[in-house]
C-alpha positions as CSV (number, residue, x, y, z in Angstrom):
1,M,193.7,7.7,469.3
2,I,196.0,5.3,467.0
3,A,195.1,2.4,468.4
4,L,191.2,3.2,468.1
5,S,192.2,4.1,464.8
6,V,193.9,0.5,464.2
7,A,191.0,-1.1,466.1
8,A,188.4,0.2,464.3
9,V,190.4,-1.2,460.7
10,L,190.6,-4.4,462.0
11,A,187.1,-4.3,463.0
12,V,186.1,-3.2,459.5
13,F,188.2,-5.6,457.7
14,L,187.2,-9.0,459.6
15,L,183.2,-7.4,459.5
16,Y,183.9,-7.6,455.8
17,T,186.1,-11.2,455.5
18,S,183.0,-12.8,457.4
19,I,180.3,-11.2,454.8
20,A,182.3,-11.2,451.6
21,G,183.6,-14.1,451.8
22,G,186.8,-15.2,450.2
23,G,186.4,-18.7,451.1
24,T,186.1,-21.3,449.0
25,P,182.5,-21.6,447.2
26,T,180.7,-25.3,448.4
27,V,178.7,-26.7,445.6
28,A,177.3,-30.2,445.2
29,P,177.9,-33.2,442.5
30,S,175.2,-31.3,440.1
31,E,176.5,-27.8,440.5
32,L,180.0,-28.7,439.9
33,G,179.6,-28.7,435.9
34,A,183.0,-27.5,434.2
35,R,184.4,-26.2,436.7
36,T,187.7,-26.0,436.7
37,D,188.6,-23.2,440.1
38,E,188.8,-24.8,443.7
39,V,185.4,-25.4,445.6
40,S,184.8,-27.4,448.5
41,L,182.4,-29.9,447.9
42,G,179.3,-31.7,449.6
43,G,177.2,-34.7,448.9
44,V,177.6,-38.8,450.4
45,A,180.1,-41.2,450.0
46,T,178.9,-43.8,446.8
47,G,180.9,-47.1,445.8
48,P,182.5,-49.1,444.9
49,K,185.2,-47.8,446.8
50,S,188.5,-47.9,445.6
51,G,193.0,-47.4,446.3
52,D,194.3,-46.3,448.7
53,A,194.7,-42.6,450.6
54,H,198.2,-43.1,451.3
55,G,198.9,-45.0,448.1
56,A,197.8,-43.3,444.4
57,G,194.5,-42.2,445.9
58,L,191.4,-43.3,447.2
59,R,188.4,-43.8,444.6
60,F,185.1,-43.2,445.2
61,R,182.1,-41.4,444.1
62,L,180.7,-37.7,445.7
63,R,176.5,-37.6,445.3
64,D,174.0,-35.0,445.6
65,L,172.5,-35.4,448.3
66,G,169.0,-36.3,448.9
67,S,169.5,-37.4,445.6
68,G,168.7,-40.6,445.6
69,P,170.4,-43.9,444.7
70,N,170.5,-42.4,440.7
71,G,171.1,-38.6,441.7
72,H,174.1,-36.5,439.8
73,A,177.0,-38.3,441.4
74,V,181.2,-37.4,440.4
75,T,184.4,-39.7,441.0
76,V,186.9,-38.2,443.8
77,V,191.0,-39.2,444.2
78,Y,191.7,-38.5,447.4
79,T,194.6,-38.5,449.3
80,G,195.8,-37.6,453.1
81,S,194.3,-38.9,456.2
82,V,191.2,-40.5,455.4
83,P,188.2,-39.9,458.8
84,S,187.4,-42.4,461.1
85,Q,184.0,-42.0,460.3
86,F,184.4,-42.2,456.4
87,K,182.3,-44.6,454.9
88,I,180.1,-45.2,451.3
89,G,176.7,-43.4,452.8
90,R,178.3,-40.9,455.2
91,E,178.2,-37.1,454.2
92,L,181.0,-35.0,453.9
93,V,182.5,-32.7,452.4
94,V,186.1,-32.2,450.5
95,Q,188.1,-29.1,449.0
96,G,189.7,-29.5,445.4
97,R,189.0,-29.0,441.8
98,L,187.4,-31.2,438.9
99,V,190.6,-32.2,436.7
100,N,189.1,-34.3,432.9
101,G,185.7,-35.0,434.9
102,V,186.9,-36.7,438.5
103,F,187.3,-34.6,441.4
104,V,190.8,-34.5,442.4
105,A,190.6,-33.6,446.5
106,N,193.0,-31.4,448.4
107,R,195.3,-34.2,450.5
108,G,194.5,-34.1,454.0
109,S,190.6,-32.2,453.1
110,M,188.1,-34.6,454.0
111,V,185.7,-33.5,456.5
112,T,182.6,-36.2,457.2
113,K,179.5,-35.1,459.1
114,C,178.4,-37.4,461.8
115,P,174.6,-38.4,461.4
116,S,173.2,-38.0,464.5
117,K,174.5,-34.7,465.5
118,Y,172.2,-33.9,462.7
119,A,169.2,-36.5,463.5
120,P,165.8,-35.2,465.7
121,K,165.9,-35.9,468.8
122,K,163.3,-38.5,469.6
123,T,160.7,-37.3,471.5
124,D,159.5,-40.2,474.6
125,T,155.7,-40.8,473.7
126,S,155.5,-43.5,477.0
127,S,154.5,-40.3,479.1
128,Y,151.4,-38.7,476.9
């Protein structure tokens, strides 16, 4: 009976944390505004790229997805391991906070998205 009660409490807790969140909100550069709390910032990496991720920080800009080259962007400073798929034009997410108009990413928080995973599958029209 005690084990069943403990299991029920744990199930309710897991359900609450998965629904209610408790996680970090994900925002686009245009939604960042003057927020200073920790967020996950998602977008497309744009140039110019400068600096060193293992030194003073890798600097680049992150722009809203689908906004084109003139879309809203914010400068990001990132330190830590850079995923091998990182390059200008790639979609990515970093966690951190806005400090004096620059998004300072948490060390090692960069996650890139592989565009081939999200592209629609090509259909073979030769059999039509």
